[in-house]
N, C-alpha and C positions, 0 to 999 in steps of 0.2 A: 494312544501310545502303548506299546507292549514292553515288558521287561526284557532286558538282555539276559542271555544265558551266562550268568556271571555279572558282576557289578562293574560297570564301565569305569567307575572311580577307582576300583581296585586295580583294573588293568592299567590305568594311567598314573597310579600312585607314585611310581618311581620316576615318572617323566615330568610331572607338574609340581608346582609349589602348592602347599596346602590352601592358600587363598584362591588359587586358580581352580583347584578341585571343587571348592564350595560352589562355584558358579556353573559347574558342568551338569547337564541333565543326565540322569541315569537311564532314561527310557527313550525310545524312538519307534517310528512306524516301520514295519516291514510289509511290503506288498510283493508277493512272489519272491523274486531274487533282487529286489531293490529296497534299500534302506533310506529313510528320510530322517535326518537328524535336525535338532534345533540347537543352534549355537548362539549364545548371546553376542551381540555386536562387539561388546568389549573383549570377547574371547575369540573373535573371528580368525585371528592369526593361528589359532589352534585347530582350526577346522580339519585340516588334512591329517593331523595326528589323531584326532578323534575318529575320522573316517577309517584310518588304518586299524584302530582298536576295534571298531565295529566289524570290519571284515575279518580280523583275526578271531573274533569271538563267534561270529555267525558265518560259518564256512560256506553256506549256500548263497550268501549275499554277493552279488557280482558287480553291484553299482551302488554308490553312496552319493546322495544329494542333500544339500542343506536347504531347509525351508527358510525363505527370506521374506515372506509375507503371509498374512493370514488368509484363510479361505474367504473369497469375496467375489462379487459380481454375479450376474444371472447364471453363469455356468459353474459357479462354486469352485473356482480354480485357485491354486496357491502358487506363488513364485518359488522357483527352484533354482539352485545354483549347483553346478556339477563340482564334485569333490574328488572322487576316486573310482577306478574300475572302468567298466564299459560305459561309454557315453550314450546311454539310451534311457528313455523313460517309459518304454513299452515293456510290459511284462504279463505273465499269467499267474493268477492267484487261485488257490484251491480252498474250498470251504464247504463243509457239510455235503460232500459228494458232488459238488458243482465246481466247474472251472470257469474263470472269468478272465478274458483278455482285456487289457486296458492300457491307456497311455496317461500317465499321471500328470502330464502337462496339458492334456487336451480334454480330460473328463474327470469329474469328481469321483474319488474312491476312498473309502475308509474301512480298514479291517476292524475297527473298533465297534462296528455295528453288527458284528457276526451273530451275537446272541439274539439281538432284536429281529434280525431277518428270519431266523429259524422260528422264533416265537410267533411271528405273524403267520408264517407258512403253515404252522400247525393249527392255527385257528380257522383256516379256510375249509369250508365244508364241500363235499362232493357236488359237482355240477354248478358251483357258483360262478358267476361272472364277476371278475375283479378288474378294477380300473386303477392303475398306478399312474398318478398324475405327474410324477417327477421320477421317471424310471432310471435315468442315468444309463449305465452300461448293462443294467438288467439284473442286479443282484437280488432284489426283492422278488421281482417277477419270475425269474428262473427258479429260485428257491421254492416258490409257491408251486410252480409247475412240476417240480421234481418230488416234492414232499407231500403234496396234496393231490386232489383230483378235480381241479377246476375245469369248467367248460371252456372259458377263455380268460386270458389276462391281457387286457389292453394296456400297452406300455408306451407312455408319451414322454418326450423330452424335447426341449427347444434347441438343445446343442446338437448340431449335425454330427460332430465327431463322436459324441456319446452314442447317438443312434447308430452310427456305423459300427461301433463295437458291440452295441446291443444286438444288431443283426448277426454279427459273427458269433456272439456268445449263444444266441438261440440255436445256431447250427451246431456249435461245439457240444451243446448239452442236449441236442436232439429234441427240442421242445417246439418245433415249427408248427405243430398242429394246435398248440395251446397259446403260446405267447405271440401277440400281434404288435409289432413295432410301428410307432407313428411319430414322425417328426413334426413338431409344432408346439405352440403355446397351449397349455392345458385348458385355458379359458375358451379359446377359439375352437379347439377340438371338441370340447364338451358341447358347446352350442351347436356345432355343425354336424357332429357324428354320434355323440355318446350321451344324449339326454335319456334319462329313465331306463338305462340298460344294466346298471351294476347292482350286485348284491353287496359289494364291499368296495370301498374307495380308500386307497393309500395316499397319504400326503407327506412323504419323507423328505420335505424341504422346509426346515424350520423358519428360514428367512421369509418364505412366501405363503405358508400354509394358511395363516389367518386371512390374508387377502383373497385366497382362492376358496374359502370355505363355502361360500354361496354356490360355487360351481360344483363342489363335491356333493352338495345336497341335490343339485339339479341332475347329477349323473345317476343318483340312486333310483331304483325302481319305485313306482308309486306305492308299493307295499312296504317300503322302507329297506333297511339294511344296516351296514356297519361303516363307520368312518374311523380310520386310524390317523389321528392328528398329531403332528410333531411340531413343537414350538420351542423357542428360547424364552426363559423366564429368569428375571432377577428376583432374588428373595433375601430379605434382611434376616438377621439372626433368629428372629421370632416368627418368621413367615414360612409357609409351606409352598414351594414353587408349583406343586401339583394342584393345590387348591387355587392358587392365583390363575393358573392356566385354565382350570375348569370354570372359574367365574367369568373370565374374559370370553371364552368360547361359548359358554351357555348364554350369555347376554346377546351375542350376535345370532345364535341359532334360534332363539325364541322368536325372533322377528320373521323366521322363514318356515318353521315347522312347529306343529302342535305338541308332539310327544317325542321326547328323546331322553336318554339316560346315559351318563358317563359311567360305564360299568367297571372301568379299570384305569388306573394311571400309575406311571412309574417314572423315576428319574433314569433316563437312558445313560447319561454321563454328565459330570461337571465340565464346563467349558472355560471357566475363569473364576475369579474370586466372586462368589455368591451368584454366579450365572450358571444355569443348568439347561440341558436339553431334556425335555419331558415328552412323553407320549400319552395320549388319551385314547382309549378305545370307547367309541360312542355308538350306542345302538339307537337308530332312528326307527320309530315304530309306525309313524304315519307320514 
């Protein structure tokens, strides 16, 4: 979620009762010219009023939708309910000199991963072969192609709609010579096409990264390389979610490779009470 230009509660202060204001979220997602708001079910009758406030505050927003379900399923989609403006979920989003076209109903997209996408892109060394196991519409892959000098970025996704937009975004950003779109499950694609080819493997799907870890290792060159692992971790008050992720991942990797090191870890973002999305940068040496 990103902050409003101004406080949504201040905008609505003269229109709502104090008790209603307490239950209103201050923040919302903006992807291009589309805003996605969260409105508690108890306050659903206020949805249109909130949408109007969003459009009044963010002049570039042309369409407002309410998120009615969490991100779920193999395609990482969320339920959306139309509130106000143009009834479309297709938009263009600009980030770090790249432009991405997407449909928020058909493909996963989060503006909240902007920093992480650029961080990874800057780690890629010249002439590296990169394998993005869960490419979506291409945000990580195209950012790498634009900000580094990789040899190839193999970009796989099981969602045909996401791959359709991936292909279009490759053209929009003129990265046809570098980014290779492939539709399919990353396990199958690795086994059939991409064994022992990658210097670096990206796993930006926290729901499935642990399950696919063996295939990330299989995709690396025999000389080793890097794995960027994303996962969800629950941590109690006295626990470190990064340490918990490292322990879990290390236990599995020890069964597959002799030498590796978790060189870096960070909390990408909190996703709920004591739940976190974390990333581990893992160097595999043999």
